[in-house]
C-alpha positions as CSV (number, residue, x, y, z in Angstrom):
1,M,44.7,-45.0,9.7
2,Q,44.5,-48.7,8.8
3,Y,46.9,-50.6,6.5
4,I,45.2,-53.1,4.1
5,F,47.2,-55.9,2.3
6,K,45.7,-57.6,-0.7
7,E,47.3,-60.5,-2.6
8,Y,48.3,-60.1,-6.2
9,K,49.7,-62.6,-8.7
10,G,53.2,-63.9,-7.9
11,N,55.9,-66.1,-9.1
12,H,56.1,-69.1,-6.8
13,E,59.2,-70.6,-8.5
14,N,61.2,-67.5,-7.7
15,Y,59.7,-67.1,-4.2
16,K,57.9,-63.9,-5.2
17,F,54.7,-63.4,-3.2
18,P,53.6,-59.9,-3.8
19,Y,51.0,-57.9,-1.9
20,L,49.2,-54.7,-2.7
21,V,49.5,-52.3,0.2
22,Y,46.7,-49.8,0.7
23,L,46.0,-47.3,3.5
24,Q,42.5,-46.4,4.7
25,A,42.8,-43.0,6.3
26,N,40.5,-41.4,8.9
27,D,39.3,-37.8,8.2
28,D,41.6,-36.5,10.9
29,D,44.8,-38.2,9.6
30,N,47.6,-36.0,8.4
31,I,47.7,-36.2,4.5
32,D,51.3,-34.9,4.4
33,E,52.5,-37.8,6.6
34,I,50.6,-40.3,4.3
35,Y,52.4,-39.0,1.2
36,E,55.7,-39.0,3.0
37,K,55.3,-42.7,3.6
38,G,55.1,-43.3,-0.2
39,F,51.3,-43.5,-0.6
40,L,49.3,-41.7,-3.2
41,A,45.5,-40.9,-3.2
42,T,43.4,-43.3,-5.3
43,R,40.1,-42.9,-7.1
44,I,38.9,-46.2,-5.7
45,K,37.1,-44.7,-2.7
46,K,37.4,-41.8,-0.3
47,N,40.4,-41.6,2.0
48,Y,42.0,-44.6,0.2
49,Y,45.7,-44.5,-0.7
50,Y,48.1,-46.9,-2.4
51,L,51.8,-47.6,-1.8
52,A,53.8,-47.3,-5.0
53,R,57.1,-46.2,-6.5
54,N,56.4,-42.6,-7.2
55,L,58.1,-39.3,-7.9
56,R,58.1,-36.0,-6.2
57,I,60.0,-32.7,-6.4
58,D,61.7,-31.2,-3.4
59,L,60.7,-27.6,-4.2
60,E,63.6,-26.1,-2.2
61,E,65.9,-27.6,-4.9
62,F,63.7,-26.8,-7.8
63,S,64.4,-24.1,-10.4
64,L,63.6,-24.0,-14.1
65,N,66.2,-25.7,-16.3
66,S,66.8,-25.1,-20.0
67,E,64.3,-27.8,-21.1
68,N,61.6,-26.4,-18.8
69,R,62.2,-22.9,-20.2
70,R,62.0,-24.3,-23.8
71,V,58.6,-25.9,-23.1
72,L,57.3,-22.7,-21.5
73,K,58.4,-20.7,-24.5
74,K,56.6,-23.2,-26.8
75,T,53.5,-22.9,-24.7
76,E,53.5,-19.1,-24.2
77,G,50.0,-17.9,-23.5
78,L,49.2,-20.9,-21.2
79,E,47.6,-19.8,-17.9
80,L,46.6,-21.7,-14.8
81,E,43.7,-21.0,-12.4
82,N,43.5,-23.0,-9.2
83,Q,39.9,-23.7,-7.9
84,K,38.5,-25.6,-5.0
85,L,36.9,-28.7,-6.3
86,E,33.9,-28.1,-4.0
87,N,33.2,-24.8,-5.7
88,F,33.4,-26.2,-9.2
89,K,30.2,-27.2,-11.0
90,F,30.7,-30.5,-12.8
91,D,29.0,-31.1,-16.2
92,Y,29.4,-33.8,-18.8
93,S,31.3,-31.7,-21.2
94,I,34.2,-32.3,-18.9
95,S,33.6,-36.1,-19.1
96,K,33.6,-35.9,-22.9
97,L,36.8,-33.9,-22.9
98,A,38.5,-36.4,-20.6
99,S,37.2,-39.5,-22.5
100,D,38.3,-38.1,-25.8
101,F,41.7,-37.3,-24.4
102,F,42.3,-40.7,-22.8
103,K,41.1,-42.6,-25.9
104,K,43.5,-40.7,-28.2
105,K,46.5,-40.7,-25.8
106,F,46.2,-44.2,-24.3
107,G,43.8,-46.0,-26.6
108,K,41.3,-46.5,-23.8
109,I,39.3,-44.6,-21.3
110,I,41.4,-44.5,-18.1
111,I,38.7,-42.9,-16.0
112,S,35.0,-43.6,-16.8
113,P,32.6,-40.7,-16.9
114,Q,30.9,-42.2,-13.8
115,K,34.2,-42.3,-11.8
116,L,35.2,-38.8,-13.0
117,K,31.8,-37.5,-11.7
118,W,32.5,-39.3,-8.4
119,I,35.9,-37.6,-8.1
120,F,34.3,-34.2,-8.6
121,E,31.4,-34.8,-6.3
122,E,33.0,-36.8,-3.5
123,K,35.5,-34.0,-2.8
124,F,38.3,-36.5,-1.7
125,F,40.7,-34.8,-4.1
126,T,40.7,-31.1,-3.2
127,N,41.4,-28.8,-6.1
128,L,41.1,-28.4,-9.8
129,L,43.7,-26.7,-12.0
130,V,41.9,-25.0,-14.9
131,Y,44.2,-24.2,-17.9
132,K,43.6,-21.6,-20.6
133,L,45.6,-21.0,-23.7
134,D,45.4,-17.5,-25.1
135,G,42.2,-17.0,-23.1
136,E,40.5,-20.3,-24.3
137,K,39.9,-23.0,-21.7
138,I,41.8,-26.1,-23.0
139,G,42.4,-28.5,-20.0
140,Y,42.2,-29.5,-16.4
141,C,44.1,-31.3,-13.7
142,I,42.5,-32.8,-10.6
143,T,44.8,-32.4,-7.6
144,M,45.3,-33.2,-3.9
145,E,46.5,-30.1,-2.2
146,T,47.5,-29.3,1.4
147,E,49.5,-26.4,2.8
148,D,52.7,-28.3,2.1
149,L,52.1,-30.5,-1.0
150,L,50.5,-30.7,-4.4
151,H,49.7,-34.0,-6.0
152,Y,49.4,-33.5,-9.7
153,A,47.0,-36.4,-10.2
154,Y,44.7,-36.5,-13.3
155,P,45.5,-34.1,-16.1
156,F,43.5,-34.0,-19.4
157,Y,43.1,-31.5,-22.2
158,K,42.0,-31.0,-25.7
159,P,43.1,-34.2,-27.7
160,E,44.1,-32.1,-30.7
161,L,46.9,-30.7,-28.5
162,I,48.5,-34.0,-27.5
163,S,51.3,-33.8,-30.1
164,S,52.2,-30.3,-28.8
165,N,54.1,-29.3,-25.6
166,I,50.9,-28.5,-23.7
167,G,50.9,-31.6,-21.4
168,M,54.4,-30.8,-20.1
169,G,53.6,-27.1,-20.1
170,M,50.6,-27.8,-17.8
171,M,52.8,-29.8,-15.4
172,I,55.5,-27.1,-15.3
173,K,52.9,-24.4,-14.6
174,A,51.6,-26.5,-11.7
175,I,55.1,-26.9,-10.3
176,E,55.7,-23.2,-10.5
177,Y,52.4,-22.5,-8.8
178,A,53.4,-24.8,-5.9
179,K,56.8,-23.2,-5.6
180,E,55.3,-19.7,-5.6
181,N,52.9,-20.7,-2.9
182,E,55.7,-22.1,-0.7
183,K,54.8,-25.7,-0.7
184,K,57.4,-28.3,0.1
185,H,56.7,-31.0,-2.5
186,V,54.9,-31.7,-5.8
187,Y,54.0,-35.4,-6.4
188,L,53.9,-36.5,-10.0
189,G,52.6,-40.0,-9.8
190,T,54.1,-43.4,-10.4
191,V,57.2,-44.3,-12.4
192,Y,57.6,-47.9,-13.6
193,T,58.2,-47.7,-17.3
194,P,60.6,-46.0,-19.7
195,K,57.8,-43.8,-20.9
196,S,57.2,-42.5,-17.4
197,L,60.8,-41.2,-17.1
198,Y,59.8,-37.9,-18.7
199,K,58.8,-36.9,-15.2
200,T,62.4,-37.0,-14.1
201,Q,63.5,-34.0,-16.1
202,F,63.1,-31.5,-13.2
203,R,65.6,-30.3,-10.6
204,G,64.9,-31.5,-7.1
205,I,63.4,-34.8,-8.3
206,E,63.4,-37.8,-6.0
207,W,61.7,-41.2,-6.0
208,F,60.2,-43.6,-3.4
209,D,62.3,-46.7,-3.3
210,E,60.4,-49.2,-1.1
211,N,60.8,-47.3,2.1
212,T,63.0,-44.2,1.5
213,W,63.1,-41.2,-0.8
214,D,66.1,-41.4,-3.1
215,K,67.6,-38.7,-5.3
216,D,69.7,-41.1,-7.4
217,I,67.9,-40.9,-10.8
218,E,70.4,-43.1,-12.5
219,K,69.6,-45.9,-10.1
220,L,65.9,-45.4,-10.9
221,K,66.6,-45.6,-14.7
222,A,68.7,-48.8,-14.2
223,K,65.9,-50.3,-12.2
224,I,63.3,-49.6,-14.8
225,K,65.6,-50.8,-17.6
226,E,66.1,-54.1,-15.7
227,E,62.3,-54.5,-15.2
228,N,61.4,-53.8,-18.7
C-alpha cells in the first residue's frame, strides 16, 4: 500500500496547513486493516481509500434499541437481499433511480450516472443490497464487504419514500444482516455535521478520532457543535 498526501486549502494565520490523506492499496492488501486505520473506500478509482472521521458499529456490542425497533415496526415488510456486484446486471433504470433520489434528498446529483456505472462495472466495491417492500423492489445500497466487515456506502431508493422511515430501515436491516453473518464491524461513513449524527443512534457505535477509535459519543457531538 502507498500513502498519498494532497494539499487542501488552509488558514495560514492560524497555522493550519491541512492535507488530504489517501491510501492506494495493492490487490493483495488486507481490506480489514485499511478500514481499521480509519480509511474508507472511495469512488475516485479502484483500490483508492481516504482517511476521514467516520463511524462504525462494534457488532459484539450491538443489539436493537427501542428506536431501532420503532423504525422496523414502521417499515414492516422491508426485506433485504445481498448480491455479489459482479453478478448483478447494471442498467440505466438504476441510474435514474439514483439521480432522482439524490436530487430530491440533497438538491444535486451526488453520483453521476457515469460514475455509478463505473462502480457497478469496476467491481472495486463488492456487493449490492437489494431492498424490497411488500415484494416490490424499492432501493439499493452499494457496499464493501469482507468476512469481518460491511461498509454501508451508497444507499438510494424511491424518492417518494424519502419522508418515511425507509432510509433508516434499510440501514438497520444491513446492520442486522452483518450481525447475523458474524461480522465484526459495520462502517456507516463520515460524521462531520449535526445532520450526520443520526448515525450515532445505535448500540456499539464508535468513531475514528484522528488515530484511534473512540466510543465517547458526547465528545463527538461536542466536537461537531464546535466546528459548526
